[in-house]
VOMI-969711 format. One record per residue (C-alpha): y, z, x; residue in one letter; residue number from 1. Coordinates in Angstrom, 1 decimal, padded with zeros to 4 digits, m for minus. Each point is the difference from the previous one (the first is absolute). Layout:
N
       y       z       x  residuo  num
       Y       Z       X        A  NUM
...
This chain:
376
       y       z       x  residuo  num
   000.0   000.0   000.0        M    1
   003.5  m000.9   001.4        A    2
   002.2   002.9   000.8        T    3
   003.1   000.3  m002.2        S    4
   003.4  m000.8   001.5        S    5
   001.4   003.5  m000.7        P    6
  m002.9   001.5   001.9        A    7
   000.6  m002.3   003.0        V    8
   003.7   000.8  m000.1        A    9
  m000.7   003.7   000.0        T   10
  m002.4  m000.3   002.9        A   11
   002.5  m001.9   002.0        L   12
   002.7   002.5  m000.7        L   13
  m002.2   002.8   001.1        L   14
  m001.0  m001.9   003.2        L   15
   003.7  m000.6   000.8        A   16
   000.8   003.7  m000.5        A   17
  m002.7   000.9   002.5        V   18
   000.9  m002.6   002.6        L   19
   003.8   000.4  m000.2        A   20
   000.2   003.3   001.9        P   21
  m002.4  m001.4   002.7        L   22
   002.1  m003.1   000.5        A   23
   003.1   002.1   000.2        A   24
  m001.7   002.3   002.6        A   25
  m001.1  m003.0   002.0        A   26
   003.5  m001.4   000.1        A   27
   001.8   003.2   000.9        A   28
   000.7   000.9   003.6        C   29
  m001.0   003.4   001.3        S   30
   003.1   002.2   000.1        A   31
  m001.2   001.7   003.1        A   32
  m000.6  m003.4   001.7        D   33
   003.4  m001.2  m001.1        R   34
   001.6   003.1   001.6        D   35
  m002.0  m000.6   003.2        A   36
   001.2  m003.6   000.2        L   37
   003.6   001.0  m000.4        L   38
  m000.4   002.5   002.8        S   39
  m001.5  m002.8   002.2        I   40
   003.0  m002.2  m000.9        R   41
   002.5   002.8   000.9        A   42
  m001.4   000.1   003.5        A   43
   000.5  m003.7   000.5        L   44
   003.0  m002.3   000.1        S   45
  m000.1  m003.8  m000.6        E   46
   002.9  m002.1  m001.2        A   47
  m000.6  m003.5   001.2        R   48
  m002.8  m001.0  m002.4        L   49
   000.6   002.6  m002.7        G   50
  m003.7   000.9  m000.4        V   51
   000.9   003.3  m001.6        F   52
   002.4  m001.5  m002.6        S   53
  m002.8  m000.2  m002.5        S   54
  m001.0   003.6   000.4        W   55
   001.7   001.4  m003.1        S   56
  m001.2   001.0  m003.4        G   57
  m002.6   002.4  m001.1        A   58
  m003.1  m002.2   000.5        D   59
  m000.7  m000.7   003.6        C   60
  m002.9  m002.2  m001.0        C   61
   002.3  m002.5  m001.7        A   62
   001.9  m002.2   002.4        G   63
   000.5   002.3   003.0        W   64
  m000.2  m002.4   002.9        Y   65
  m003.0   000.7   002.2        G   66
  m001.6   002.5  m002.4        V   67
  m003.3  m000.6  m001.8        A   68
  m001.7   002.5  m002.2        C   69
  m003.5   000.6  m001.3        D   70
   000.3  m001.1  m003.7        P   71
  m002.5   002.6  m001.1        T   72
   002.0   003.1   001.0        D   73
   003.4  m001.2   001.1        G   74
  m000.5   001.3   003.6        R   75
   001.6  m001.9   002.8        V   76
  m002.8  m001.9   001.8        A   77
   001.9  m002.3   002.4        D   78
   003.4   000.3   001.8        L   79
   000.7  m003.2   001.9        T   80
   003.4  m000.7   001.6        L   81
   000.2  m002.6   002.7        R   82
   003.0  m000.8   002.0        G   83
  m001.0  m003.6   000.7        E   84
  m000.1  m002.3  m003.0        A   85
  m003.4  m001.2  m001.2        E   86
   001.1  m001.7  m003.2        D   87
   003.0  m001.1  m002.0        A   88
   000.4   003.4  m001.6        V   89
   001.0   001.5   003.4        M   90
   002.3  m002.9   000.9        A   91
   001.7  m001.5  m003.0        P   92
   002.5  m002.8   000.5        A   93
   002.9   001.1   002.1        G   94
  m001.6   003.3   001.1        R   95
  m001.4   000.8   003.4        P   96
  m003.7  m000.3   000.7        A   97
  m000.2   003.3   002.0        S   98
   001.5   003.4  m000.3        G   99
   000.7   003.1   001.9        V  100
  m000.9   003.4  m001.3        M  101
   000.9   003.3   001.7        S  102
  m001.0   003.6  m000.6        G  103
  m003.4   001.5   000.1        Y  104
  m003.3   000.2  m001.9        V  105
   000.3   003.0  m002.2        S  106
  m003.0   002.3  m000.5        D  107
   000.7  m000.5  m003.7        A  108
  m002.3  m003.0   000.4        V  109
  m002.9   002.5   000.1        C  110
   000.7   001.0  m003.6        R  111
  m001.2  m003.4  m001.1        L  112
  m003.5   001.3  m000.1        G  113
  m001.6  m003.1  m001.5        R  114
   001.6  m002.4   002.5        L  115
  m002.3  m002.7   001.1        S  116
   002.4  m002.1   002.1        S  117
   003.0   001.0   002.0        L  118
   002.0  m002.8   001.7        V  119
   003.4   000.6   001.7        L  120
   000.0  m002.9   002.4        A  121
   002.4  m001.8   002.3        D  122
   003.2   002.0  m000.9        W  123
   000.9   000.4   003.7        K  124
   001.9   003.3  m000.2        Q  125
  m002.2   002.4  m002.0        I  126
  m000.5   002.8   002.5        S  127
  m001.5   003.5   000.3        G  128
  m003.7   001.0  m000.2        P  129
  m002.7  m001.1  m002.3        I  130
  m000.4   003.0  m002.4        P  131
  m003.2   001.8   000.9        S  132
  m000.8   000.5  m003.7        C  133
  m000.6  m003.8  m000.3        V  134
  m003.3   000.7   001.7        A  135
  m001.0   003.0  m002.2        T  136
   001.6  m000.4  m003.4        D  137
  m000.6  m003.7  m000.9        L  138
  m003.8  m000.1  m000.4        P  139
   000.1  m003.3  m001.9        Y  140
   001.9  m001.9   002.7        L  141
  m001.5  m003.4   000.9        R  142
   002.9  m001.7   001.8        I  143
   002.5   001.7   002.3        L  144
   002.5  m002.4   001.6        E  145
   003.1   001.3   001.7        L  146
   000.6  m002.7   002.7        P  147
   003.2  m001.3   001.4        G  148
   002.1   003.2  m000.1        N  149
   001.1   002.7   002.4        R  150
  m002.5   002.6  m000.8        L  151
  m000.6   002.7   002.6        T  152
  m002.4   002.8   000.7        G  153
  m003.7  m000.3  m000.3        G  154
  m002.5  m001.4  m002.3        I  155
  m001.0   002.8  m002.4        P  156
  m003.2   001.6   001.5        P  157
  m001.7   000.2  m003.3        A  158
   000.3  m003.7  m000.8        V  159
  m003.8  m000.2   000.1        G  160
  m000.2   001.9  m003.3        S  161
   001.3  m003.0  m001.9        L  162
  m003.5  m001.1  m000.8        S  163
   001.1  m003.0  m002.2        R  164
   002.3  m001.5   002.6        L  165
  m000.6  m003.7   000.7        T  166
   003.3  m000.9   001.7        V  167
   001.9   002.1   002.5        L  168
   003.0  m001.8   001.5        N  169
   002.6   002.0   002.0        L  170
   000.9  m002.8   002.4        A  171
   003.4  m000.5   001.6        D  172
   001.3   003.5  m000.1        N  173
   000.6   002.7   002.6        Q  174
  m003.0   002.1  m000.6        L  175
  m001.2   002.2   002.8        T  176
  m003.0   002.2   000.8        G  177
  m003.7  m000.9  m000.2        A  178
  m001.9  m002.1  m002.4        V  179
  m001.6   002.8  m002.2        P  180
  m003.7   000.3   000.5        G  181
  m000.3   000.5  m003.8        S  182
   000.9  m003.7  m000.4        I  183
  m003.7  m000.8   000.7        T  184
  m000.9   001.7  m003.3        S  185
   001.7  m002.7  m002.1        L  186
  m003.3  m001.6  m001.0        A  187
   001.7  m002.5  m002.4        S  188
   002.7  m001.1   002.5        L  189
   000.3  m003.8   000.4        K  190
   003.4  m000.5   001.7        H  191
   001.4   002.3   002.7        L  192
   003.4  m000.9   001.6        D  193
   001.6   002.5   002.3        L  194
   001.6  m002.6   002.3        A  195
   003.3   000.2   001.7        N  196
   000.5   003.8   000.0        N  197
   000.0   002.6   002.8        Q  198
  m003.5   001.4  m000.5        L  199
  m001.8   001.6   002.9        T  200
  m003.4   001.3   000.8        G  201
  m003.2  m001.8  m000.4        R  202
  m001.4  m002.4  m002.6        V  203
  m002.4   002.2  m002.0        P  204
  m003.4  m000.2   001.5        A  205
  m001.8  m000.4  m003.3        D  206
   002.3  m002.6  m001.5        L  207
  m003.2  m002.0  m000.5        G  208
  m000.8   002.3  m003.0        K  209
   002.5  m002.1  m002.0        L  210
  m002.6  m002.5  m001.1        V  211
   002.2  m001.5  m002.7        M  212
   002.9  m000.7   002.4        L  213
   000.9  m003.7   000.5        S  214
   003.3   000.4   001.9        R  215
   000.8   002.6   002.6        A  216
   003.5  m000.6   001.4        L  217
   001.1   002.7   002.6        L  218
   001.9  m002.2   002.5        G  219
   003.4   000.9   001.6        R  220
  m000.5   003.7   000.2        N  221
  m000.7   002.3   003.0        R  222
  m003.7   000.6  m000.6        L  223
  m002.1   000.7   003.1        S  224
  m003.6   000.4   001.0        G  225
  m002.9  m002.4  m000.7        P  226
  m000.7  m002.3  m002.9        I  227
  m002.6   001.9  m002.0        P  228
  m003.4  m001.7   000.1        A  229
  m000.4   000.8  m003.7        S  230
   002.4  m002.8  m000.9        V  231
  m002.7  m002.5   000.8        S  232
  m002.1   001.3  m002.9        S  233
   002.5  m000.6  m002.8        M  234
  m001.7  m002.5  m002.2        P  235
   003.2  m001.3  m001.8        R  236
   002.5   000.1   002.8        L  237
   001.8  m003.4   000.2        A  238
   003.2   000.9   001.8        D  239
   000.4   002.5   002.8        L  240
   003.4   000.5   001.8        D  241
   000.2   002.6   002.7        L  242
   002.5  m001.9   002.1        S  243
   003.0   001.4   002.0        E  244
  m001.4   003.5   000.4        N  245
  m001.2   001.8   003.1        Q  246
  m003.8  m000.4  m000.6        L  247
  m002.3   000.2   003.0        T  248
  m003.6  m000.7   000.8        G  249
  m002.2  m002.9  m000.8        A  250
  m000.1  m002.2  m003.1        I  251
  m003.0   001.1  m002.1        P  252
  m002.6  m002.7   000.4        G  253
  m001.1   000.5  m003.6        G  254
   003.3  m001.4  m001.3        L  255
  m001.4  m003.5   000.6        G  256
  m002.7   000.7  m002.5        S  257
   002.4   000.9  m002.8        A  258
  m001.0  m002.7  m002.5        H  259
   003.2  m000.3  m002.1        V  260
   002.5   000.6   002.8        L  261
   002.6  m002.8  m000.1        T  262
   002.9   001.4   002.1        S  263
   000.0   002.4   002.9        L  264
   003.2   001.1   001.7        Y  265
  m000.4   002.2   003.1        L  266
   002.8  m001.3   002.1        G  267
   002.5   002.2   001.8        G  268
  m002.3   002.9   000.9        N  269
  m001.7   001.2   003.2        R  270
  m003.5  m001.2  m000.7        L  271
  m002.2  m000.7   002.9        S  272
  m003.5  m001.5   000.7        G  273
  m001.1  m003.4  m001.1        G  274
   000.3  m002.0  m003.1        I  275
  m003.1   000.4  m002.1        P  276
  m001.7  m003.4  m000.3        A  277
  m000.9   000.9  m003.6        S  278
   003.7  m000.2  m001.0        L  279
   000.3  m003.6   001.1        L  280
  m003.3  m000.9  m001.6        R  281
   001.1   001.5  m003.4        N  282
   000.5  m003.2  m002.1        S  283
   002.0   001.9  m002.6        G  284
   002.6   001.3   002.3        L  285
   003.0  m002.3  m000.2        G  286
   002.7   002.1   001.7        I  287
  m000.7   001.8   003.2        L  288
   002.8   001.6   002.0        N  289
  m001.0   002.0   003.1        L  290
   003.2  m000.7   002.0        S  291
   001.9   002.5   002.2        Q  292
  m002.9   002.2   001.0        N  293
  m002.0   000.6   003.2        A  294
  m003.1  m002.0  m000.9        L  295
  m002.0  m001.4   002.9        E  296
  m002.8  m002.4   000.8        G  297
  m000.6  m003.5  m001.2        A  298
   000.7  m001.3  m003.5        V  299
  m003.4  m000.3  m001.6        P  300
  m001.0  m003.6  m000.2        D  301
  m001.7   000.3  m003.4        V  302
   002.1  m002.1  m002.4        F  303
  m002.0  m002.1  m002.5        T  304
   000.7  m002.7  m002.6        P  305
   000.4   002.9  m002.5        Q  306
   002.9   001.5   002.0        S  307
   003.3  m000.4  m002.0        Y  308
   003.0   001.7   001.5        F  309
   003.4  m000.3  m001.5        M  310
   001.2   002.3   002.8        L  311
  m001.8   001.0   003.2        L  312
   002.3   002.0   002.3        D  313
  m001.5   001.5   003.2        L  314
   003.2  m000.1   002.0        S  315
   001.3   002.6   002.4        R  316
  m003.2   001.6   001.1        N  317
  m002.0  m000.1   003.2        R  318
  m002.5  m002.6  m001.0        L  319
  m001.6  m002.1   002.7        S  320
  m002.3  m003.0   000.4        G  321
   000.6  m003.3  m001.7        G  322
   001.1  m001.2  m003.4        V  323
  m003.2   000.0  m002.1        P  324
  m001.2  m003.6  m000.5        R  325
  m001.8   000.9  m003.2        S  326
   003.5   000.1  m001.7        L  327
  m000.4  m003.8  m000.2        A  328
  m002.7   000.5  m002.6        S  329
   002.0   002.3  m002.3        A  330
   000.8  m001.4  m003.4        A  331
   003.7   000.9   000.3        Y  332
   002.3   001.9   002.3        V  333
   003.6   000.0  m001.3        G  334
   001.8   002.2   002.5        H  335
  m001.5   000.9   003.4        L  336
   001.6   002.3   002.5        D  337
  m001.8   000.7   003.3        L  338
   003.2   000.4   002.0        S  339
   000.8   002.7   002.6        H  340
  m003.6   000.8   001.0        N  341
  m001.9  m000.7   003.2        R  342
  m001.8  m003.1  m001.1        L  343
  m000.9  m002.7   002.5        C  344
  m001.3  m003.5   000.2        G  345
   000.7  m003.1  m002.0        A  346
   000.8   000.0  m003.7        I  347
  m002.7  m002.1  m001.8        P  348
   001.1  m003.4  m001.1        A  349
   000.1  m001.3  m003.5        G  350
   000.4   001.8  m003.4        P  351
   001.0   002.6  m000.8        P  352
   001.5   000.7   003.5        F  353
   002.2  m003.1  m000.1        N  354
   001.7   001.3  m003.1        H  355
   001.4   003.1   001.7        F  356
   003.1   000.1   002.2        D  357
   000.5   001.7   003.3        A  358
   001.0   003.3  m001.6        E  359
  m003.6   000.5  m001.1        S  360
  m001.2   000.1   003.6        F  361
   003.1   001.0   002.1        G  362
   000.0   003.1   002.2        G  363
  m003.5  m000.6   001.4        N  364
   000.5  m000.5   003.8        S  365
  m002.9  m002.3   000.6        C  366
  m000.4  m001.8  m003.3        L  367
   000.7  m003.7   000.0        C  368
  m000.5  m003.2  m001.9        G  369
   001.0  m001.0  m003.5        G  370
   003.6   000.9  m000.8        P  371
   000.3   001.9   003.3        L  372
  m000.3  m003.1   002.0        G  373
  m002.7  m001.5   002.3        K  374
  m002.2   002.2   002.1        C  375
   000.5  m000.4   003.7        T  376
């Protein structure tokens, strides 16, 4: 039997009465979170882009630039403010594409207890320390990005307690102190960028515990000691940058067996010993920079038709012997730099050697042929 129209209407009215409060609750911003956001804003100053001009009204979930809320409870889930424009919203016609923000990161951010993503990136003049409570009071945090500022002090020691963290980017600041050992407890971490700071001490020995990590960027710091052997066992590591530090010892031979490693930057350290042949055999490795170290011995003559190097920089070491002839069998070598070593003998004729200029081979006292001129 068909349901009567009055009955349907009554049912719909009852359903609307039940859902209306839920919809209102989903749309409303948490008053406590709104107060926390206003405290964060009070600690910062930015006039060029006017990113805070929309931060008004009772509902912080409705139109506040860079703020996103969980629709189920109105709690702030994401706070994303970037100083470099990524879309037309940040750089409308006639407005600058980048901004400058000064001030500091208020510990009021830690009152946003449901925060999943915190991004305050590339503002150039945000200074002061990272509030230590970020590591203890934000258990839902998955993304922490504070690069391109003037942050000082250390990385919060308890950062390893952020068990959901997948991205940690603190690059291009003035952070000091050691890389916290607790960082190796971040089992979900995929992207680690601490480059271009003033960090000291050693690379954590058990960095290899981060089995989900695909990018580890720690270059341009003041790190010392050896490269941990454990990095060779990271199954998803694609990009490793430890360049321009004060690292010593040998290059771990196991790095050449890292199956998904595509770029390895170890230049500008104090590494010694020989170049592991496995590195040059690794057909997936497309960028290898070992320049400005104290590496010795011959360049392993192990290149194959599977070798494909966009960049191969072995310059400014103490390498001896000749230019490896097997380079001629490589599928591709885009940029080669063997300069300022102790190489001797004739540069092999033909490709790819005839594609490189003298700068690729200069500074080797007894190397000749090719762009360096005839051997006598």
